[in-house]
N, C-alpha and C positions, 0 to 999 in steps of 0.2 A: 810220106813217113805220117803216121800217126800223131796226134797231140801227146798223148800220154809217153810215147818213145822221144818225142822231141823233148818234152818237159825233163822228162828222167837225165837224157844227155847234157840239157842246158843246166839243169839242178845240180849234175856231178862236176860240171866244169866250175860253175859258178860257186858253189861250197869250196872246192879246192883253192880257188882264186880267193875268195873271203879268208879261209885259214892264213894262206900265204899274206895277206895285207893285215891280218891282226896279229900275227906274231911278230911280223916285222915291226908294227908300230908298237907290241909290248915289250920289244927291245929297248924302246925309248922311254917309254913310260915307267918301265922300272927303275931307271936311272934316276927319276926324279923324285919322287917320295912315295913311300908306302901307302898313303891315303889314297894317291893316284891310282896305284897299282888295287886297292881294294876298290874304287870304284868303276875302275875302267874293265876290268874282267867280267863282273857279273854285265854290266851293259853290251860288252863285246859277245858274250855268250848268249845272249836274247836277242839281240838284234837281227840276227839271221833268218829267225822265226817268220817277220813281216814279207821279205821277198819270196820265202819259200812258200808261205800261205798263198800267194797271190798266183805263183806259178801252178800250185795244185790247182787251185779255181779256175785258171785259164786251161789246164789240159781236160779238167773235166767237163768244159765248156761243152764241147760237141757230143757229149753223152747225155744230154739233157738233164744234168744235175740229178740223175737217178741215185740213191743211195747205193753206199757199196755192199756185196754181197754179205749177208750176216750180221749188218748193221742198220 
């Protein structure tokens, strides 16, 4: 199995798991205080970028780091 295909499958499964965890935690955060929600949602919405970027770098590693077509 190629790295990009494997990374796609891992990324989709990981994103679904991340959403489940974020929504479950949000149910508890919302009940605390409105400021907790104001802080939680931007952070939760941004944190997934770091593992996704790492996964993309790993998937492209076997391609020698060539730029994507058209870019």
